[in-house]
N, CA, C and O of each residue as an XYZ file, in Angstrom:
856
protein
N      -5.021     -1.122     28.707
C      -5.348      0.224     29.119
C      -6.831      0.577     28.692
O      -7.674      1.021     29.471
N      -7.044      0.304     27.274
C      -8.349      0.615     26.919
C      -9.542     -0.228     27.686
O     -10.635      0.328     27.793
N      -9.381     -1.414     28.164
C     -10.241     -2.064     28.922
C     -10.353     -1.318     30.227
O     -11.467     -1.101     30.702
N      -9.284     -0.928     30.813
C      -9.424     -0.238     32.127
C     -10.156      1.039     32.213
O     -10.833      1.465     33.148
N      -9.837      1.700     30.796
C     -10.730      2.902     30.784
C     -12.108      2.817     30.429
O     -12.841      3.768     30.699
N     -12.552      1.818     29.867
C     -13.913      1.293     29.711
C     -14.541      1.134     30.966
O     -15.676      1.575     31.145
N     -13.826      0.467     31.975
C     -14.491      0.315     33.234
C     -14.660      1.536     34.123
O     -15.627      1.744     34.856
N     -13.451      2.424     33.943
C     -13.592      3.568     34.643
C     -14.958      4.381     34.291
O     -15.701      4.922     35.108
N     -15.116      4.333     32.803
C     -16.342      5.169     32.454
C     -17.610      4.910     33.187
O     -18.424      5.810     33.392
N     -17.793      3.606     33.606
C     -19.033      3.460     34.315
C     -18.779      3.090     35.795
O     -19.504      2.243     36.316
N     -17.729      3.715     36.542
C     -17.414      3.857     37.727
C     -17.713      5.107     38.627
O     -18.228      6.091     38.096
N     -17.460      5.112     39.753
C     -17.666      6.312     40.674
C     -16.581      7.433     40.156
O     -15.456      7.029     39.863
N     -16.853      8.668     40.050
C     -15.834      9.626     39.407
C     -14.643      9.656     40.418
O     -13.587     10.046     39.920
N     -14.609      9.334     41.680
C     -13.893      9.367     42.723
C     -12.535      8.383     42.384
O     -11.358      8.666     42.605
N     -13.035      7.249     41.831
C     -11.999      6.398     41.384
C     -11.144      6.789     40.305
O      -9.984      6.384     40.237
N     -11.733      7.670     39.329
C     -11.094      8.211     38.042
C     -10.034      9.007     38.507
O      -8.887      8.837     38.093
N     -10.399     10.061     39.530
C      -9.400     11.058     40.131
C      -8.215     10.269     40.861
O      -7.037     10.619     40.789
N      -8.655      9.214     41.538
C      -7.582      8.427     42.251
C      -6.715      7.683     41.283
O      -5.508      7.547     41.486
N      -7.339      7.191     40.210
C      -6.472      6.559     39.028
C      -5.505      7.793     38.518
O      -4.289      7.600     38.544
N      -5.963      8.923     38.105
C      -5.173     10.073     37.716
C      -4.053     10.137     38.510
O      -2.913     10.142     38.046
N      -4.321     10.189     39.709
C      -3.314     10.684     40.798
C      -2.270      9.517     40.995
O      -1.110      9.870     41.207
N      -2.519      8.315     40.955
C      -1.808      6.984     41.139
C      -0.836      6.949     39.911
O       0.367      6.723     40.043
N      -1.445      7.189     38.707
C      -0.452      6.849     37.530
C       0.486      7.977     37.407
O       1.656      7.731     37.115
N       0.087      9.216     37.602
C       1.309     10.259     37.656
C       2.088     10.178     38.706
O       3.128     10.811     38.522
N       2.022      9.622     39.825
C       2.805      9.248     40.967
C       3.690      8.298     40.559
O       4.894      8.531     40.447
N       3.095      7.054     40.285
C       4.067      5.877     39.825
C       5.068      6.182     38.696
O       6.108      5.523     38.679
N       4.858      7.120     37.750
C       5.556      7.283     36.669
C       6.959      8.027     37.020
O       8.067      7.886     36.502
N       6.549      8.825     38.026
C       7.701      9.540     38.754
C       8.639      8.836     39.343
O       9.794      9.261     39.316
N       8.324      7.603     39.999
C       9.002      6.683     40.969
C       9.758      5.490     40.085
O      10.947      5.172     40.077
N       8.526      4.899     39.280
C       9.020      3.661     38.870
C       8.844      3.801     37.400
O       7.921      3.252     36.800
N       9.872      4.651     36.747
C       9.864      4.733     35.122
C      10.511      3.404     34.510
O      11.353      2.729     35.100
N       9.997      3.129     33.245
C       9.137      3.988     32.482
C       7.721      3.473     32.735
O       7.543      2.276     32.957
N       6.700      4.351     32.708
C       5.341      4.005     32.837
C       4.460      4.730     32.112
O       4.652      5.944     32.192
N       3.558      4.390     31.433
C       2.801      5.190     30.467
C       1.803      6.264     31.184
O       0.617      6.297     30.857
N       2.210      6.935     31.941
C       1.231      7.724     32.582
C       0.603      8.876     31.591
O      -0.569      9.248     31.662
N       1.372      9.278     30.849
C       1.016     10.449     29.986
C      -0.165      9.982     28.999
O      -0.972     10.822     28.601
N      -0.254      8.708     28.629
C      -1.188      8.097     27.862
C      -2.324      7.836     28.726
O      -3.467      7.785     28.273
N      -2.038      7.658     30.017
C      -3.313      7.299     30.840
C      -4.056      8.818     31.241
O      -5.263      8.936     31.456
N      -3.215      9.762     31.282
C      -3.848     11.132     31.545
C      -4.628     11.423     30.333
O      -5.730     11.964     30.421
N      -4.070     11.065     29.119
C      -4.784     11.622     27.775
C      -6.100     10.726     28.004
O      -7.146     11.308     27.719
N      -6.205      9.588     28.408
C      -7.297      8.598     28.423
C      -8.196      9.050     29.312
O      -9.385      9.030     28.992
N      -7.835      9.495     30.473
C      -8.703     10.413     31.600
C      -9.502     11.542     30.980
O     -10.672     11.801     31.261
N      -8.615     12.293     29.962
C      -9.214     13.177     29.122
C     -10.465     12.896     28.480
O     -11.498     13.562     28.552
N     -10.245     11.763     27.802
C     -11.358     11.223     26.771
C     -12.527     10.766     27.898
O     -13.695     10.824     27.515
N     -12.289     10.370     29.104
C     -13.305     10.297     30.037
C     -14.188     11.389     30.434
O     -15.404     11.256     30.570
N     -13.547     12.462     30.613
C     -14.134     13.807     30.854
C     -14.955     14.236     29.697
O     -16.100     14.667     29.831
N     -14.329     14.107     28.520
C     -15.326     14.289     27.334
C     -16.491     13.665     27.403
O     -17.443     14.270     26.909
N     -16.710     12.511     27.927
C     -17.943     11.598     28.040
C     -18.813     12.054     28.970
O     -19.961     11.611     28.951
N     -18.420     13.031     29.959
C     -19.156     13.458     31.190
C     -19.059     12.736     32.477
O     -19.791     12.905     33.453
N     -18.104     11.942     32.369
C     -18.079     10.998     33.770
C     -17.190     11.416     34.746
O     -17.162     10.851     35.839
N     -16.351     12.482     34.434
C     -15.565     13.122     35.323
C     -15.299     14.506     34.865
O     -15.527     14.865     33.710
N     -14.753     15.373     35.896
C     -14.734     16.720     35.869
C     -13.287     17.251     35.374
O     -12.365     17.055     36.166
N     -13.064     17.728     34.478
C     -11.842     18.521     33.920
C     -10.861     18.942     35.022
O      -9.760     18.407     35.153
N     -11.338     19.972     35.844
C     -10.562     20.564     36.791
C     -10.243     19.601     37.890
O      -9.074     19.562     38.273
N     -10.949     18.978     38.335
C     -10.702     17.785     39.238
C      -9.424     16.919     38.848
O      -8.383     16.770     39.488
N      -9.783     16.411     37.666
C      -8.756     15.324     36.975
C      -7.511     16.086     37.047
O      -6.506     15.555     37.519
N      -7.494     17.495     36.544
C      -6.293     18.228     36.284
C      -5.557     18.264     37.852
O      -4.393     17.875     37.954
N      -6.217     18.692     38.908
C      -5.515     18.987     40.154
C      -5.212     17.496     40.724
O      -4.185     17.424     41.398
N      -5.804     16.534     40.588
C      -5.420     15.192     41.142
C      -4.276     14.554     40.338
O      -3.541     13.749     40.908
N      -4.083     14.873     39.030
C      -3.067     14.328     38.332
C      -1.767     15.163     38.717
O      -0.658     14.672     38.929
N      -2.064     16.359     38.763
C      -0.956     17.279     39.201
C      -0.347     17.123     40.539
O       0.851     17.337     40.720
N      -1.268     16.701     41.613
C      -0.790     16.461     42.913
C      -0.130     15.083     42.792
O       0.934     14.974     43.402
N      -0.538     14.077     42.157
C       0.344     12.782     42.126
C       1.798     13.171     41.321
O       2.830     12.731     41.827
N       1.869     13.737     40.457
C       3.046     13.944     39.785
C       3.950     14.724     40.690
O       5.148     14.446     40.642
N       3.540     15.674     41.519
C       4.232     16.483     42.444
C       4.700     15.669     43.430
O       5.914     15.649     43.633
N       3.812     14.853     44.219
C       4.231     13.962     45.223
C       5.401     12.871     44.567
O       6.392     12.517     45.206
N       5.171     12.532     43.538
C       6.107     11.580     42.862
C       7.489     12.084     42.779
O       8.472     11.400     43.066
N       7.534     13.495     42.312
C       8.777     14.284     42.250
C       9.342     14.442     43.604
O      10.547     14.283     43.800
N       8.551     14.736     44.503
C       9.184     14.781     46.004
C       9.618     13.699     46.480
O      10.576     13.764     47.250
N       9.111     12.580     46.197
C       9.443     11.197     46.604
C      10.942     10.960     46.139
O      11.766     10.656     47.001
N      11.322     11.083     44.844
C      12.479     10.884     44.217
C      13.492     12.081     44.651
O      14.693     11.829     44.742
N      13.039     13.271     44.895
C      13.948     14.174     45.456
C      14.493     13.651     46.872
O      15.700     13.751     47.094
N      13.632     13.090     47.845
C      14.076     12.697     49.195
C      14.995     11.586     48.860
O      16.036     11.579     49.517
N      14.839     10.610     47.953
C      15.744      9.458     47.773
C      17.004     10.198     47.293
O      18.080      9.781     47.724
N      17.000     11.177     46.508
C      18.387     11.639     46.060
C      18.965     12.405     47.383
O      20.151     12.262     47.677
N      18.238     13.093     48.049
C      18.664     13.940     49.302
C      19.088     12.838     50.353
O      20.222     12.988     50.808
N      18.413     11.828     50.781
C      18.821     10.957     51.703
C      19.752      9.921     51.276
O      20.561      9.543     52.123
N      19.791      9.343     50.009
C      20.500      8.290     49.706
C      21.619      8.418     48.531
O      22.397      7.541     48.155
N      21.489      9.724     48.064
C      22.158      9.942     46.796
C      23.631      9.804     46.751
O      24.208      9.287     45.795
N      24.278     10.308     47.878
C      25.545     10.252     48.147
C      26.125      8.793     48.179
O      27.089      8.441     47.498
N      25.431      7.981     49.047
C      25.663      6.641     49.184
C      25.768      5.964     48.048
O      26.801      5.345     47.794
N      24.647      5.988     47.152
C      24.315      5.328     45.841
C      25.645      5.853     45.001
O      26.328      4.931     44.555
N      26.047      6.997     44.759
C      27.093      7.268     43.965
C      28.246      6.637     44.529
O      28.887      5.929     43.753
N      28.727      6.754     45.927
C      29.942      6.318     46.400
C      30.102      4.525     46.219
O      31.170      3.915     46.259
N      28.934      4.010     46.045
C      28.970      2.358     45.856
C      28.910      2.113     44.494
O      28.914      0.946     44.104
N      28.839      3.309     43.481
C      29.095      2.946     42.025
C      27.745      2.486     41.475
O      27.769      1.709     40.520
N      26.466      2.918     42.018
C      25.232      2.177     41.513
C      25.039      2.923     40.282
O      24.423      2.212     39.488
N      25.316      4.074     39.793
C      25.180      4.895     38.825
C      26.121      4.368     37.601
O      26.970      5.137     37.149
N      25.993      3.262     37.152
C      27.168      2.535     36.319
C      27.366      3.320     35.086
O      28.479      3.206     34.574
N      26.524      4.083     34.512
C      26.673      4.500     33.098
C      27.318      5.905     33.217
O      27.571      6.514     32.177
N      27.596      6.451     34.414
C      28.481      7.707     34.557
C      29.419      7.381     35.438
O      29.054      6.672     36.375
N      30.722      7.767     35.379
C      31.944      7.684     36.092
C      31.544      8.588     37.383
O      30.675      9.460     37.343
N      32.215      8.293     38.396
C      32.015      9.010     39.711
C      32.057     10.611     39.460
O      31.093     11.345     39.679
N      33.237     11.021     38.999
C      33.558     12.444     38.802
C      32.551     13.030     37.810
O      32.365     14.246     37.771
N      32.028     12.349     37.166
C      31.165     12.917     35.948
C      29.772     13.140     36.626
O      29.071     14.103     36.316
N      29.422     12.287     37.492
C      28.128     12.401     38.314
C      28.482     13.652     39.434
O      27.495     14.299     39.784
N      29.649     14.005     39.959
C      29.671     15.185     40.594
C      29.587     16.342     39.789
O      29.102     17.378     40.246
N      30.079     16.251     38.453
C      29.894     17.438     37.702
C      28.423     17.598     37.331
O      27.897     18.710     37.358
N      27.893     16.726     37.057
C      26.067     16.777     36.746
C      25.507     17.419     38.127
O      24.578     18.219     38.021
N      25.956     17.153     39.262
C      25.525     17.599     40.523
C      25.898     19.110     40.563
O      25.054     19.917     40.954
N      27.063     19.493     40.194
C      27.299     20.905     40.166
C      26.579     21.606     39.152
O      26.102     22.710     39.416
N      26.448     21.111     38.057
C      25.621     21.815     37.151
C      24.362     22.024     37.373
O      23.785     22.990     36.875
N      23.702     21.061     38.230
C      22.367     20.989     38.694
C      22.045     22.056     39.756
O      20.949     22.589     39.930
N      23.367     22.312     40.547
C      23.160     23.258     41.613
C      23.179     24.878     40.795
O      22.751     25.877     41.372
N      23.688     24.912     39.527
C      23.615     26.153     38.904
C      22.412     26.408     38.028
O      21.944     27.539     37.894
N      21.858     25.204     37.359
C      20.683     25.268     36.537
C      19.567     24.370     36.905
O      18.545     24.313     36.221
N      19.738     23.701     37.926
C      18.564     22.578     38.154
C      17.090     23.423     38.369
O      16.102     22.878     37.876
N      16.941     24.384     38.894
C      15.535     24.807     39.025
C      15.133     25.035     37.608
O      13.970     24.682     37.408
N      15.787     25.553     36.491
C      15.058     25.626     35.088
C      14.823     24.104     34.630
O      13.881     23.846     33.880
N      15.643     23.154     35.065
C      15.513     21.691     34.513
C      14.193     21.132     35.395
O      13.417     20.308     34.912
N      14.041     21.666     36.703
C      12.718     21.311     37.206
C      11.518     21.688     36.459
O      10.611     20.902     36.183
N      11.556     22.992     36.127
C      10.439     23.429     35.367
C      10.106     22.725     33.869
O       8.978     22.506     33.426
N      11.324     22.444     33.243
C      11.134     21.588     32.062
C      10.921     20.044     32.238
O      10.744     19.235     31.327
N      10.969     19.806     33.495
C      10.945     18.304     33.875
C       9.746     17.484     33.456
O       9.964     16.353     33.020
N       8.542     17.913     33.537
C       7.373     17.435     33.239
C       7.324     16.996     31.677
O       6.674     16.039     31.256
N       8.074     17.808     30.942
C       8.204     17.802     29.510
C       8.914     16.954     28.791
O       8.837     16.728     27.584
N       9.854     16.335     29.868
C      11.005     15.478     29.507
C      10.656     13.952     29.622
O      11.167     13.339     30.559
N       9.920     13.358     28.849
C       9.345     12.087     29.211
C      10.550     10.989     29.250
O      11.362     10.924     28.327
N      10.611     10.059     30.482
C      11.521      9.168     30.674
C      12.655      9.780     31.538
O      13.490      8.988     31.975
N      12.771     10.971     31.806
C      13.727     11.493     32.608
C      13.495     12.029     33.763
O      14.403     12.569     34.395
N      12.027     11.950     34.290
C      11.546     12.671     35.361
C      12.105     12.209     36.819
O      12.407     12.992     37.719
N      12.181     10.863     36.882
C      12.852     10.372     38.071
C      14.333     10.653     38.208
O      14.882     10.627     39.310
N      14.928     10.900     37.168
C      16.489     11.185     37.093
C      16.631     12.907     37.567
O      17.463     13.307     38.382
N      15.808     13.621     36.986
C      15.882     15.035     37.290
C      15.378     15.291     38.862
O      15.956     16.075     39.614
N      14.395     14.629     39.175
C      14.188     14.651     40.685
C      15.149     14.261     41.641
O      15.400     14.895     42.666
N      15.783     13.010     41.225
C      16.703     12.319     42.018
C      18.207     13.582     42.223
O      18.739     13.884     43.290
N      18.523     14.030     41.010
C      19.607     14.897     41.038
C      19.298     16.223     41.712
O      20.206     16.905     42.188
N      17.802     16.658     41.762
C      17.641     17.896     42.406
C      17.624     17.632     43.751
O      17.862     18.637     44.421
N      17.377     16.384     44.538
C      17.719     16.118     45.837
C      19.145     16.005     46.177
O      19.591     16.457     47.231
N      19.947     15.340     45.194
C      21.214     15.182     45.461
C      21.925     16.371     45.475
O      22.921     16.438     46.196
N      21.552     17.423     44.732
C      22.354     18.754     44.643
C      21.798     19.611     45.724
O      22.211     20.763     45.861
N      20.841     19.087     46.532
C      20.227     19.855     47.796
C      19.682     21.269     47.172
O      19.861     22.351     47.731
N      19.033     21.109     46.010
C      18.161     22.305     45.806
C      17.081     22.576     46.828
O      16.703     21.691     47.596
N      16.634     23.678     46.836
C      15.477     23.872     47.843
C      14.236     22.971     47.684
O      13.661     23.028     46.598
N      13.847     22.304     48.452
C      12.629     21.262     48.377
C      11.473     22.051     48.009
O      10.809     21.686     47.039
N      11.085     23.284     48.781
C       9.948     24.016     48.757
C      10.027     24.746     47.146
O       8.967     24.812     46.523
N      10.913     25.121     46.698
C      11.250     25.849     45.306
C      10.920     24.546     44.462
O       9.926     24.574     43.737
N      11.602     23.558     44.515
C      11.420     22.536     43.480
C       9.880     22.064     43.362
O       9.286     21.862     42.302
N       9.368     21.934     44.632
C       7.856     21.367     44.782
C       7.046     22.463     44.067
O       6.137     21.993     43.382
N       7.130     23.619     44.054
C       6.290     24.476     43.423
C       6.571     24.611     42.061
O       5.617     24.856     41.322
N       7.702     24.499     41.575
C       8.104     24.517     40.078
C       7.672     23.145     39.401
O       7.265     23.076     38.241
N       7.799     22.136     40.200
C       7.251     20.881     39.659
C       5.717     20.743     39.552
O       5.169     20.109     38.649
N       5.109     21.345     40.481
C       3.726     21.595     40.523
C       3.181     22.185     39.297
O       2.281     21.675     38.630
N       3.885     23.489     38.992
C       3.531     24.225     37.942
C       3.727     23.440     36.648
O       2.832     23.347     35.807
N       5.031     22.831     36.509
C       5.238     22.025     35.303
C       4.277     21.119     34.983
O       3.845     21.018     33.835
N       3.834     20.329     36.057
C       2.875     19.252     36.023
C       1.518     19.766     35.784
O       0.709     19.019     35.234
N       1.172     20.961     36.135
C      -0.043     21.486     35.980
C      -0.351     21.876     34.621
O      -1.502     21.823     34.188
N       0.786     22.325     33.829
C       0.690     22.712     32.276
C       0.628     21.620     31.427
O      -0.121     21.579     30.451
N       1.495     20.602     31.805
C       1.730     19.364     31.048
C       0.382     18.489     31.004
O      -0.139     18.036     29.985
N      -0.022     18.362     32.182
C      -1.255     17.590     32.533
C      -2.451     18.239     31.921
O      -3.337     17.502     31.489
N      -2.586     19.616     31.829
C      -3.437     20.475     31.285
C      -3.624     20.207     29.847
O      -4.715     20.250     29.280
N      -2.405     19.907     29.248
C      -2.399     19.683     27.853
C      -2.991     18.536     27.486
O      -3.853     18.388     26.620
N      -2.384     17.552     28.332
C      -2.784     16.099     27.994
C      -4.288     15.868     28.183
O      -4.963     15.249     27.361
N      -4.719     16.340     29.186
C      -6.240     16.354     29.178
C      -7.164     16.985     28.359
O      -8.302     16.622     28.062
N      -6.454     18.116     27.982
C      -7.267     18.777     26.972
C      -7.205     18.024     25.414
O      -8.081     18.093     24.552
N      -6.129     17.419     25.346
C      -5.887     16.558     24.066
C      -6.904     15.555     24.119
O      -7.750     15.444     23.232
N      -6.838     14.641     25.379
C      -7.821     13.643     25.331
C      -9.452     13.873     25.467
O     -10.322     13.027     25.259
N      -9.621     15.198     25.857
C     -11.135     15.494     25.811
C     -11.380     16.000     24.333
O     -12.507     15.825     23.868
N     -10.546     16.529     23.663
C     -10.745     16.920     22.351
C     -11.039     15.839     21.431
O     -11.986     15.836     20.644
N     -10.049     14.785     21.592
C     -10.054     13.613     20.723
C     -11.137     12.603     21.159
O     -11.546     11.801     20.319
N     -11.608     12.587     22.364
C     -12.626     11.756     22.910
C     -12.273     10.230     22.742
O     -11.351      9.840     23.459
N     -12.875      9.282     21.888
C     -12.805      8.017     21.828
C     -11.394      7.740     20.929
O     -10.774      6.680     21.008
N     -11.032      8.755     20.152
C     -10.001      8.465     19.515
C      -8.510      9.060     20.171
O      -7.591      9.581     19.539
N      -8.580      8.844     21.406
C      -7.292      9.335     22.341
C      -6.206      8.406     21.985
O      -5.055      8.749     22.254
N      -6.429      7.257     21.406
C      -5.275      6.360     21.141
C      -4.275      7.074     20.101
O      -3.076      6.801     20.163
N      -4.706      7.890     19.249
C      -3.775      8.532     18.218
C      -3.047      9.399     18.926
O      -1.958      9.613     18.391
N      -3.252     10.068     20.071
C      -2.344     10.762     20.682
C      -1.251     10.121     21.559
O      -0.163     10.589     21.896
N      -1.799      8.965     21.837
C      -0.864      7.962     22.663
C       0.379      7.425     21.752
O       1.496      7.116     22.169
N      -0.061      7.392     20.488
C       0.946      6.976     19.487
C       2.008      7.996     19.418
O       3.208      7.738     19.325
N       1.458      9.233     19.471
C       2.459     10.382     19.333
C       3.200     10.587     20.478
O       4.393     10.840     20.316
N       2.744     10.532     21.642
C       3.402     10.484     23.059
C       4.521      9.556     23.050
O       5.610      9.837     23.551
N       4.221      8.304     22.404
C       5.186      7.430     22.363
C       6.392      7.558     21.474
O       7.499      7.109     21.770
N       6.139      8.124     20.498
C       7.265      8.543     19.480
C       7.885      9.744     20.170
O       9.115      9.779     20.147
N       7.276     10.688     20.752
C       7.928     11.820     21.538
C       8.933     11.349     22.591
O      10.076     11.799     22.665
N       8.461     10.474     23.348
C       9.080      9.757     24.453
C      10.397      9.034     23.999
O      11.394      9.061     24.720
N      10.383      8.472     22.943
C      11.423      7.806     22.225
C      12.454      8.728     21.835
O      13.645      8.493     22.044
N      12.035      9.764     21.278
C      12.758     10.939     20.787
C      13.650     11.434     21.841
O      14.874     11.529     21.738
N      12.901     11.758     22.917
C      13.435     12.405     24.099
C      14.506     11.756     24.724
O      15.494     12.331     25.181
N      14.240     10.209     24.743
C      15.179      9.289     25.364
C      16.453      9.104     24.453
O      17.594      9.001     24.902
N      16.159      9.079     23.289
C      17.369      8.889     22.303
C      18.357     10.072     22.337
O      19.574      9.922     22.230
N      17.720     11.297     22.500
C      18.613     12.503     22.534
C      19.373     12.471     23.862
O      20.529     12.894     23.875
N      18.828     12.015     24.948
C      19.451     11.992     26.331
C      20.618     10.809     26.266
O      21.757     10.951     26.711
N      20.131      9.682     25.658
C      21.113      8.706     25.742
C      22.478      9.032     24.908
O      23.595      8.687     25.293
N      22.242      9.669     23.843
C      23.450     10.047     22.948
C      24.120     11.111     23.550
O      25.339     11.192     23.400
N      23.445     12.034     24.284
C      24.297     12.991     25.134
C      25.120     12.291     26.322
O      26.246     12.702     26.603
N      24.604     11.362     26.920
C      25.370     10.615     28.120
C      26.381      9.887     27.260
O      27.533     10.012     27.678
N      26.252      9.201     26.229
C      27.294      8.665     25.507
C      28.515      9.467     25.044
O      29.702      9.174     25.192
N      27.977     10.536     24.456
C      29.067     11.672     24.185
C      29.892     11.852     25.427
O      31.097     11.605     25.446
N      29.127     12.346     26.598
C      29.661     12.638     27.888
C      30.843     11.573     28.255
O      32.036     11.854     28.373
N      30.264     10.330     28.406
C      30.960      9.296     28.829
C      32.419      9.138     27.924
O      33.547      9.012     28.398
N      32.048      9.184     26.522
C      33.136      9.056     25.585
C      34.220     10.022     25.738
O      35.414      9.724     25.720
N      33.714     11.264     25.897
C      34.677     12.354     26.085
C      35.654     12.183     27.352
O      36.866     12.394     27.319
N      34.946     11.780     28.431
C      35.523     11.272     29.846
C      36.570     10.209     29.434
O      37.734     10.431     29.768
N      36.304      9.152     28.790
C      37.224      7.978     28.605
C      38.297      8.523     27.757
O      39.455      8.246     28.070
N      38.043      9.352     26.595
C      39.119      9.945     25.671
C      40.164     10.616     26.489
O      41.357     10.316     26.494
N      39.537     11.644     27.246
C      40.479     12.574     28.024
C      41.400     11.829     29.112
O      42.502     12.217     29.500
N      40.658     10.587     29.550
C      41.448      9.925     30.712
C      42.520      9.333     29.923
O      43.654      9.443     30.390
N      42.376      8.734     28.829
C      43.307      7.859     28.100
C      44.676      8.831     27.515
O      45.876      8.589     27.637
N      44.017      9.968     26.868
C      45.037     10.909     26.783
C      45.818     11.428     27.807
O      46.993     11.713     27.576
N      45.325     11.594     28.920
C      46.161     12.167     30.219
C      47.074     10.887     30.533
O      48.291     11.008     30.673
N      46.453      9.722     30.629
C      47.493      8.556     30.833
C      48.668      8.282     29.997
O      49.757      7.827     30.346
N      48.210      8.680     28.687
C      49.270      8.474     27.616
C      50.279      9.350     27.877
O      51.445      8.975     27.750
N      49.974     10.638     28.279
C      50.824     11.894     28.346
C      51.675     11.643     29.627
O      52.848     12.010     29.687
N      51.045     11.010     30.642
C      51.919     10.849     31.822
C      53.030      9.507     31.501
O      54.207      9.504     31.862
N      52.478      8.611     30.888
C      53.367      7.463     30.349
C      54.577      8.065     29.632
O      55.722      7.681     29.868
N      54.328      8.873     28.886
C      55.336      9.452     27.790
C      56.458     10.164     28.714
O      57.674      9.984     28.660
N      55.734     11.017     29.575
C      56.551     11.883     30.356
C      57.514     10.965     31.136
O      58.703     11.281     31.188
N      57.081      9.867     31.735
C      57.794      8.898     32.857
C      58.934      8.323     32.003
O      60.063      8.156     32.464
N      58.554      7.994     30.599
C      59.722      7.263     29.735
C      60.761      8.282     29.498
O      61.927      7.889     29.452
N      60.504      9.541     29.339
C      61.469     10.429     28.910
C      62.416     10.915     30.186
O      63.536     11.410     30.052
N      61.852     10.713     31.247
C      62.590     11.001     32.464
C      62.641      9.839     33.388
O      61.959      9.857     34.413
N      63.459      8.753     33.074
C      63.597      7.566     33.781
C      64.007      7.856     35.167
O      64.558      8.945     35.329
N      63.836      7.039     36.288
C      64.577      7.079     37.398
C      65.996      6.698     37.367
O      66.328      5.699     36.730
N      66.953      7.479     38.065
C      68.184      7.099     38.179
C      68.695      5.919     38.895
O      69.904      5.685     38.917
């Protein structure tokens, strides 16, 4: 990453903006990808005077929004097929449908927070499409969320300058913490499902033994 940033320092600013757009897009479609650290690094390039803050902010925000829309359409077009074939193995199908229903009620709020939830962005956009939330509404909210988050990252990188790597370490720890919380929540959800299912099966077995067929 550092070698690439040094090369970008001496290249046409256009390629810096293309880089910011691409990394923001890729992270939404092929996670995990260190786009946040890359955007901070672009902020350090801005501090050197080789790029413009506003242009970098707009390009990175457009990239993030396009990435969100891509995964939204994947969920919209192929979501049901993916679920029916059991491709989401860490969640039972009926629990996936519960998540879908939850998204239909609270999904727009999750989209707003989406950019701040490192490691979950592709999942959020996928379920937004699967739940058939408004594409226009999601796109606007995703743009706003990305604009705020990328603005923070670029400002941090610009402030730290050549010491932008220190922020990357913080972002790595932040991402691990968010991912851990989400994994724990999923495990609790799956554990609850398994427990209730076993309890229900045990109750049915007990009722059958108490009332045998003649």
